[in-house]
Each structure stands twice: as C-alpha cells, then as structure tokens.
C-alpha positions in Angstrom: -142.2 114.6 -141.9 -145.6 116.4 -141.8 -148.3 115.8 -144.3 -149.7 119.1 -145.7 -153.4 118.8 -146.3 -155.2 120.5 -149.2 -158.1 119.6 -151.5 -157.0 119.5 -155.2 -159.8 117.6 -157.0 -162.4 119.1 -159.3 -164.1 122.2 -157.9 -167.4 123.9 -158.6 -169.1 127.0 -157.1 -172.4 128.9 -157.4 -173.3 132.5 -156.9 -173.5 135.2 -159.5 -170.8 133.6 -161.5 -171.3 129.8 -161.2 -168.5 127.7 -162.6 -165.8 125.2 -161.9 -162.3 124.0 -162.5 -161.3 120.5 -163.8 -157.7 119.6 -163.3 -155.9 118.1 -166.3 -155.1 114.6 -165.0 -152.0 114.3 -167.3 -150.5 117.7 -166.2 -147.6 117.8 -163.9 -148.2 119.1 -160.4 -145.7 121.8 -159.6 -144.5 121.8 -156.0 -142.5 124.8 -154.9 -141.4 124.8 -151.3 -139.6 122.8 -148.6 -139.2 119.1 -148.8 -142.4 118.3 -146.9 -144.7 115.4 -147.9 -147.6 116.8 -149.8 -150.7 114.6 -150.0 -153.4 115.8 -152.4 -156.0 113.6 -150.6 -157.5 114.2 -147.2 -155.5 112.5 -144.4 -155.9 112.5 -140.6 -154.7 115.6 -138.9 -151.0 115.3 -138.1 -150.1 115.2 -134.4 -146.7 116.6 -133.5 -145.4 116.2 -129.9 -148.9 115.5 -128.6 -150.4 118.6 -130.3 -152.7 118.6 -133.3 -151.7 121.0 -136.0 -154.1 122.7 -138.4 -153.0 123.5 -141.9 -154.5 126.6 -143.6 -154.4 126.9 -147.4 -156.0 128.9 -150.1 -156.8 127.4 -153.5 -157.1 129.9 -156.4 -158.7 129.1 -159.8 -157.2 131.3 -162.5 -157.7 131.5 -166.3 -154.9 132.1 -168.7 -156.9 134.0 -171.4 -157.4 137.7 -171.7 -160.3 138.8 -174.0 -160.7 135.3 -175.2 -157.1 134.9 -176.3 -154.7 132.7 -174.3 -152.0 135.0 -173.0 -150.5 133.3 -169.9 -148.8 130.0 -169.1 -148.1 128.1 -165.9 -144.5 129.4 -166.0 -145.9 133.0 -165.9 -148.2 132.1 -163.0 -145.4 130.6 -161.0 -143.1 133.6 -161.6 -145.7 136.1 -160.6 -146.7 134.2 -157.5 -143.1 134.0 -156.3 -142.7 137.8 -157.0 -145.8 138.6 -155.0 -145.0 136.3 -152.1 -141.4 137.8 -152.0 -143.0 141.3 -151.7 -145.4 140.1 -148.9 -143.0 138.4 -146.6 -139.7 139.3 -144.9 -138.7 135.6 -145.2 -140.5 134.4 -148.3 -142.4 131.2 -147.9 -143.3 130.4 -151.5 -144.8 127.0 -150.7 -147.4 126.3 -153.3 -148.8 123.7 -155.6 -150.0 124.4 -159.1 -151.7 122.3 -161.7 -153.2 123.1 -165.2 -156.8 122.4 -166.2 -160.0 123.9 -167.6 -161.5 127.0 -165.8 -165.0 128.1 -166.5 -167.6 130.5 -165.1 -170.8 132.2 -166.2 -170.6 135.9 -166.8 -172.7 137.9 -164.4 -175.8 139.7 -165.5 -179.5 138.9 -165.5 -179.6 138.1 -169.2 -176.2 136.7 -169.7 -175.9 133.1 -170.9 -172.2 133.5 -171.7 -170.0 130.8 -170.2 -166.3 131.6 -170.2 -164.2 128.5 -170.7 -160.4 128.6 -171.0 -157.2 126.9 -170.0 -156.1 127.8 -166.5 -154.6 126.5 -163.3 -155.4 125.8 -159.7 -152.9 127.3 -157.3 -152.7 126.2 -153.7 -150.8 128.4 -151.2 -150.0 126.5 -148.0 -149.5 128.4 -144.7 -146.3 126.8 -143.3 -146.4 128.9 -140.2 -147.8 127.9 -136.8 -151.6 128.1 -136.4 -152.7 131.1 -134.3 -152.1 134.8 -134.6 -150.4 134.4 -137.9 -153.6 132.9 -139.4 -155.1 136.4 -139.7 -152.0 137.7 -141.5 -152.0 134.7 -143.9 -155.7 135.3 -144.6 -155.1 139.0 -145.4 -152.0 138.1 -147.6 -154.1 135.6 -149.6 -156.8 138.2 -150.2 -154.1 140.6 -151.4 -152.5 137.9 -153.5 -155.8 137.2 -155.3 -156.3 140.8 -156.1 -152.8 141.2 -157.3 -153.1 138.0 -159.5 -156.2 139.5 -161.1 -154.3 142.8 -161.8 -151.1 141.3 -163.1 -152.8 138.6 -165.2 -155.4 141.0 -166.4 -158.3 138.8 -165.2 -161.8 140.2 -164.6 -162.4 137.5 -162.0 -160.8 134.6 -160.3 -162.1 132.3 -157.5 -160.5 131.1 -154.3 -161.3 128.7 -151.5 -160.1 129.1 -147.9 -159.3 125.6 -146.6 -158.4 124.2 -143.1 -157.0 120.7 -143.2 -158.2 120.2 -146.7 -161.9 121.1 -145.9 -163.3 124.1 -147.7 -164.5 126.8 -145.2 -165.2 129.8 -147.6 -165.3 130.5 -151.3 -164.2 134.0 -152.5 -165.0 135.8 -155.7 -161.9 137.9 -156.4 -161.7 141.0 -158.7 -158.8 143.4 -159.3 
C-alpha cells in the first residue's frame, strides 16, 4: 500500500497578507478517498516496481467566517469540495484530508493593522493519478478549486500551498 505524502503541520506565510494556520490538535482528521495509507509526516519516497513515484498535493487554508460572523462548518466544506471535484472530473477522485484549526491573516493595505482571526480548516487534495502530463491538469484544477471555494464560501481570500512529496514548492494567494 502506498504512503501518500503531504505536510499538515502548522503553516505560515508572508507577502501582502501575512498569516498562518494552526491545526486544532484535538480535531478529527477527515479522510475522504480510497483506502490508502495516509501519513501526515514526511516519509521516504515510495518505490513501486523499481520506479520512484512523486505525489502532488495542494493544501488550502480556509476561514469559516463571512464579515466576522462564523457561517460555515467542516461539513459544508466537505460537501462543497466533493461537488466541485465531481464537476471537475469525469471519474471523480475526491481524495482529500481536512482538519479544523485557527486561520489568520493581515488585511492588505499600507495602513492596515487589522488581523483577521477565525475558525477554519486546512484541506489537502492529493493527486492520485500518475505523475507526468496529468500534473498540469491537476495544477489547473486546484487553481480553479481555490477560486470556486472563495466564491461559494464567500471568502475574500484563502491561501494554498503546492506540495511535491510533502515539500512546499509554491504558496498561492487565492481570490474569487
């Protein structure tokens, strides 16, 4: 059984909206997908039949409040992600992990000292397809997923990380 690699610990980012996400250690990690082993810590790359496989994943950081009022729950997030992934794929691969926590970021603006802090979640979508040509399609789907999550959850801003084998390669600032 393969080990799917992704980073799930506390995250922070800089840029015009510096912030971070702290997972709630007592929250249940929701796994939706095939019965593969999922290890939340970095592990050696899995070799299958003499070939090394690379696992691509995107980790989104999403708040549950709209206008300072908590509006969404983990159940809402999971339902919406499944709907979007069903729309994106002919054979839906809704393999993801979600965990609640505290999401925060500084509002943009030269004179803004406002830090938005709210309950939220980290959501990791794992690409279960073979590495190669499909990587570009997965990358595009994840950008579209982020934009659609912003729209459906009425968020001004969410953040995302592009990961390969649990190592962060890029950080995205996603707006609707």
